[in-house]
Residue frames as a rotation matrix with the C-alpha (Angstrom) as fourth column:
MET 1
0.106 -0.501 -0.859 10.84
0.779 -0.495 0.385 0.21
-0.618 -0.710 0.338 -30.23
THR 2
0.979 0.203 0.020 10.88
0.182 -0.821 -0.542 3.78
-0.094 0.534 -0.840 -31.44
ARG 3
0.113 -0.994 0.003 14.23
0.907 0.104 0.409 4.78
-0.406 -0.043 0.913 -32.90
ALA 4
0.389 -0.151 -0.909 15.97
-0.160 -0.983 0.095 8.03
-0.907 0.108 -0.406 -33.78
ALA 5
0.615 -0.114 0.780 16.23
0.692 0.554 -0.464 7.24
-0.379 0.825 0.419 -37.51
VAL 6
0.960 -0.274 0.063 17.84
-0.204 -0.833 -0.515 10.57
0.193 0.481 -0.855 -38.18
PHE 7
0.343 -0.875 0.341 20.97
-0.871 -0.160 0.465 9.49
-0.352 -0.456 -0.817 -36.35
GLU 8
0.350 -0.273 0.896 21.28
0.040 0.960 0.277 5.94
-0.936 -0.061 0.347 -37.74
ASP 9
-0.390 -0.580 -0.715 23.55
-0.784 -0.199 0.588 5.33
-0.484 0.790 -0.377 -40.68
PRO 10
0.666 0.745 -0.040 21.72
-0.640 0.543 -0.543 3.30
-0.383 0.387 0.839 -43.29
ASN 11
0.401 -0.601 -0.691 25.08
-0.564 0.432 -0.703 1.70
0.722 0.672 -0.166 -44.29
THR 12
-0.729 -0.612 0.307 25.74
-0.608 0.374 -0.700 0.20
0.313 -0.697 -0.645 -40.85
PRO 13
-0.607 0.513 -0.607 24.04
0.523 0.833 0.181 -2.70
0.598 -0.208 -0.774 -39.01
ASP 14
0.335 0.907 0.254 20.97
0.173 -0.324 0.930 -1.96
0.926 -0.268 -0.266 -36.83
TRP 15
-0.710 -0.667 0.224 22.54
-0.095 -0.225 -0.970 -0.37
0.697 -0.710 0.097 -33.79
THR 16
-0.200 0.718 0.667 19.21
-0.949 -0.312 0.051 -0.09
0.245 -0.622 0.744 -31.96
GLY 17
0.755 0.459 -0.468 18.59
-0.418 0.887 0.195 -3.89
0.504 0.048 0.862 -32.34
GLN 18
0.011 -0.846 -0.534 22.10
0.333 0.506 -0.796 -4.73
0.943 -0.169 0.287 -31.25
ALA 19
-0.705 -0.283 0.651 21.81
-0.388 -0.614 -0.688 -2.31
0.593 -0.737 0.323 -28.25
LEU 20
0.216 0.868 0.447 18.49
-0.942 0.065 0.329 -3.69
0.257 -0.492 0.832 -27.15
ALA 21
0.663 -0.067 -0.745 19.93
0.052 0.998 -0.043 -7.31
0.747 -0.010 0.665 -27.30
ALA 22
-0.474 -0.876 -0.092 22.91
0.250 -0.034 -0.968 -6.07
0.844 -0.481 0.235 -25.06
ILE 23
-0.435 0.396 0.809 20.48
-0.834 -0.515 -0.196 -4.46
0.339 -0.760 0.555 -22.60
GLU 24
0.619 0.770 -0.153 18.48
-0.642 0.609 0.466 -7.71
0.452 -0.190 0.871 -22.44
ALA 25
0.283 -0.644 -0.711 21.63
0.352 0.759 -0.547 -9.75
0.892 -0.095 0.442 -21.87
ALA 26
-0.710 -0.602 0.366 22.75
-0.075 -0.452 -0.889 -7.32
0.700 -0.658 0.275 -19.08
ALA 27
-0.071 0.788 0.611 19.27
-0.937 -0.263 0.231 -7.39
0.343 -0.556 0.757 -17.50
LEU 28
0.741 0.355 -0.570 19.38
-0.261 0.935 0.242 -11.24
0.619 -0.031 0.785 -17.41
ALA 29
-0.241 -0.911 -0.334 22.81
0.266 0.269 -0.926 -11.12
0.933 -0.312 0.177 -15.72
GLY 30
0.528 0.649 -0.548 21.03
0.670 0.078 0.738 -9.42
0.522 -0.756 -0.393 -12.74
LYS 31
-0.126 -0.685 -0.718 23.79
0.919 -0.352 0.175 -7.01
-0.373 -0.638 0.674 -11.94
PRO 32
0.671 0.425 -0.608 23.54
0.241 -0.900 -0.364 -3.26
-0.701 0.098 -0.706 -12.11
PHE 33
-0.214 -0.736 0.642 24.96
0.921 0.067 0.384 -1.67
-0.325 0.673 0.664 -15.30
ASP 34
0.261 0.274 -0.926 25.20
-0.058 -0.953 -0.298 1.62
-0.964 0.132 -0.233 -17.25
ALA 35
0.958 0.201 -0.202 25.69
-0.192 -0.068 -0.979 2.52
-0.211 0.977 -0.026 -20.90
TYR 36
0.190 -0.966 -0.178 29.42
-0.977 -0.168 -0.128 2.49
0.094 0.198 -0.976 -20.62
ALA 37
-0.256 -0.283 0.924 29.35
-0.511 0.851 0.119 -1.11
-0.821 -0.442 -0.362 -19.36
LEU 38
0.702 0.563 0.436 27.48
0.092 0.536 -0.840 -2.08
-0.706 0.630 0.325 -22.54
THR 39
0.833 -0.427 -0.351 30.19
-0.469 -0.211 -0.858 -0.60
0.293 0.879 -0.376 -24.74
LYS 40
-0.133 -0.899 0.416 32.94
-0.970 0.205 0.132 -2.21
-0.204 -0.386 -0.900 -22.61
GLY 41
-0.048 0.241 0.969 31.11
-0.224 0.943 -0.246 -5.44
-0.973 -0.229 0.009 -23.26
GLY 42
-0.616 -0.381 0.689 31.37
0.511 0.472 0.718 -5.05
-0.599 0.795 -0.096 -27.03
LEU 43
0.444 0.833 0.330 28.53
0.835 -0.251 -0.490 -2.85
-0.325 0.493 -0.807 -28.15
GLU 44
-0.513 -0.632 0.581 29.61
0.791 -0.611 0.033 -0.01
0.335 0.476 0.813 -30.39
ALA 45
-0.651 0.277 -0.707 28.83
0.260 -0.793 -0.551 3.53
-0.713 -0.542 0.444 -29.37
PRO 46
0.377 0.880 0.290 25.76
0.694 -0.060 -0.718 4.97
-0.614 0.472 -0.633 -31.11
ALA 47
-0.044 -0.344 0.938 26.04
0.899 -0.423 -0.113 7.35
0.435 0.838 0.328 -34.04
HIS 48
-0.153 0.086 0.984 24.83
-0.221 -0.974 0.051 10.12
0.963 -0.210 0.168 -31.70
PRO 49
-0.948 -0.270 -0.169 25.06
0.084 0.297 -0.951 10.06
0.307 -0.916 -0.259 -27.82
SER 50
-0.535 0.815 0.222 21.40
-0.829 -0.457 -0.322 11.16
-0.161 -0.357 0.920 -27.53
MET 51
-0.033 0.552 -0.833 20.37
-0.586 0.665 0.464 7.67
0.810 0.503 0.301 -28.82
TRP 52
-0.850 -0.287 -0.443 21.23
0.170 0.646 -0.744 6.17
0.499 -0.708 -0.500 -25.37
GLY 53
-0.832 0.526 0.177 18.39
-0.445 -0.442 -0.779 8.03
-0.331 -0.727 0.602 -23.63
GLN 54
0.010 0.875 -0.485 15.71
-0.990 0.078 0.120 6.79
0.143 0.479 0.866 -26.05
LEU 55
-0.274 -0.203 -0.940 17.09
-0.288 0.950 -0.121 3.25
0.917 0.238 -0.319 -25.93
PHE 56
-0.931 -0.175 -0.321 16.91
0.231 0.399 -0.887 3.05
0.284 -0.900 -0.331 -22.06
LYS 57
-0.636 0.769 0.063 13.55
-0.680 -0.519 -0.518 4.73
-0.366 -0.372 0.853 -21.92
GLU 58
0.140 0.695 -0.706 12.03
-0.897 0.390 0.206 2.18
0.418 0.604 0.678 -24.18
ALA 59
-0.443 -0.329 -0.834 13.64
0.060 0.918 -0.393 -0.74
0.895 -0.224 -0.386 -22.44
SER 60
-0.993 0.096 0.075 12.30
-0.091 -0.178 -0.980 0.65
-0.081 -0.979 0.185 -19.16
ARG 61
-0.295 0.940 -0.171 8.80
-0.935 -0.321 -0.153 1.10
-0.199 0.114 0.973 -20.58
ALA 62
0.140 0.261 -0.955 8.93
-0.637 0.762 0.115 -2.47
0.758 0.592 0.273 -21.85
LYS 63
0.730 0.129 0.671 9.75
-0.679 0.255 0.689 -3.62
-0.082 -0.958 0.274 -18.28
ILE 64
0.635 -0.662 -0.398 13.11
0.255 0.665 -0.702 -5.08
0.729 0.344 0.591 -19.30
ILE 65
-0.478 -0.825 -0.303 15.09
0.671 -0.120 -0.732 -2.91
0.567 -0.553 0.610 -16.92
ARG 66
0.814 0.576 -0.073 14.45
0.482 -0.600 0.639 -0.49
0.324 -0.556 -0.766 -14.04
LYS 67
0.116 -0.727 0.677 16.53
-0.246 -0.681 -0.689 2.45
0.962 -0.087 -0.258 -12.82
VAL 68
0.585 0.041 -0.810 18.23
0.692 0.495 0.525 1.64
0.423 -0.868 0.261 -9.54
GLY 69
0.550 -0.363 -0.752 20.22
0.489 -0.590 0.643 4.78
-0.677 -0.721 -0.147 -9.05
TYR 70
0.929 -0.349 0.123 22.87
-0.126 -0.611 -0.781 7.15
0.348 0.710 -0.612 -10.41
HIS 71
0.538 -0.816 -0.211 26.73
0.543 0.144 0.827 7.29
-0.645 -0.559 0.521 -10.23
GLU 72
0.304 -0.569 -0.764 29.64
-0.599 -0.738 0.312 9.18
-0.741 0.363 -0.565 -11.69
SER 73
0.986 0.044 -0.161 30.44
-0.161 0.519 -0.839 7.93
0.047 0.853 0.519 -15.23
SER 74
0.285 -0.935 0.212 33.70
0.033 0.230 0.973 6.13
-0.958 -0.270 0.097 -15.65
ARG 75
0.697 0.078 0.713 33.52
0.698 0.151 -0.700 6.80
-0.162 0.985 0.051 -19.38
PRO 76
-0.474 -0.855 -0.210 36.70
0.714 -0.513 0.477 8.62
-0.516 0.076 0.853 -20.57
GLY 77
-0.846 0.057 0.529 35.66
0.348 -0.694 0.631 12.14
0.403 0.718 0.567 -21.65
ARG 78
0.187 0.982 0.007 32.58
0.571 -0.114 0.813 12.46
0.799 -0.148 -0.582 -19.42
SER 79
-0.534 -0.488 0.691 34.53
-0.201 -0.720 -0.664 14.32
0.821 -0.494 0.286 -16.75
ARG 80
-0.946 0.134 -0.295 32.82
0.321 0.517 -0.794 12.18
0.045 -0.846 -0.532 -14.08
GLY 81
-0.593 0.800 0.094 29.33
-0.728 -0.582 0.363 13.32
0.345 0.147 0.927 -15.22
VAL 82
-0.475 0.500 0.725 26.35
-0.557 0.467 -0.687 11.68
-0.682 -0.730 0.057 -13.57
CYS 83
-0.587 0.324 -0.742 24.72
-0.661 0.338 0.670 8.69
0.468 0.884 0.015 -15.34
ALA 84
0.418 0.861 0.289 21.82
-0.903 0.359 0.237 6.32
0.100 -0.360 0.928 -14.66
VAL 85
-0.843 -0.531 0.089 22.46
-0.537 0.841 -0.064 2.86
-0.041 -0.102 -0.994 -13.33
TRP 86
0.159 0.900 -0.407 19.99
-0.932 0.273 0.240 0.09
0.327 0.341 0.882 -14.48
GLN 87
-0.803 -0.264 0.534 19.21
-0.433 0.874 -0.221 -3.46
-0.409 -0.409 -0.816 -13.53
GLY 88
-0.804 0.542 -0.244 16.93
0.108 0.536 0.837 -6.15
0.584 0.647 -0.490 -14.93
ALA 89
-0.252 0.821 0.512 13.33
-0.708 -0.517 0.481 -5.52
0.659 -0.241 0.712 -14.02
SER 90
0.669 0.501 -0.549 12.91
-0.097 0.791 0.604 -9.02
0.737 -0.351 0.578 -12.54
ALA 91
-0.274 -0.874 -0.403 16.13
0.404 0.275 -0.872 -8.69
0.873 -0.401 0.278 -10.37
């Protein structure tokens, strides 16, 4: 997986690897999810918000997930901005 190394802190665990594992677990559950659902499930937020886009893009290209729509974000501070909703590719 390609990663935005500029944004990763070398003193912290591999966020990209942890995030990919969280996406795979969510995909296997078969229910729709978004990035905020992953953080509510225990994944720490990335060092920079732009890291989410690359992560979901790579997981989609790897056929782990597929986009199933959009909705208003429930993340505090997003002012109900629109975000993508994903589901496991095999669901």
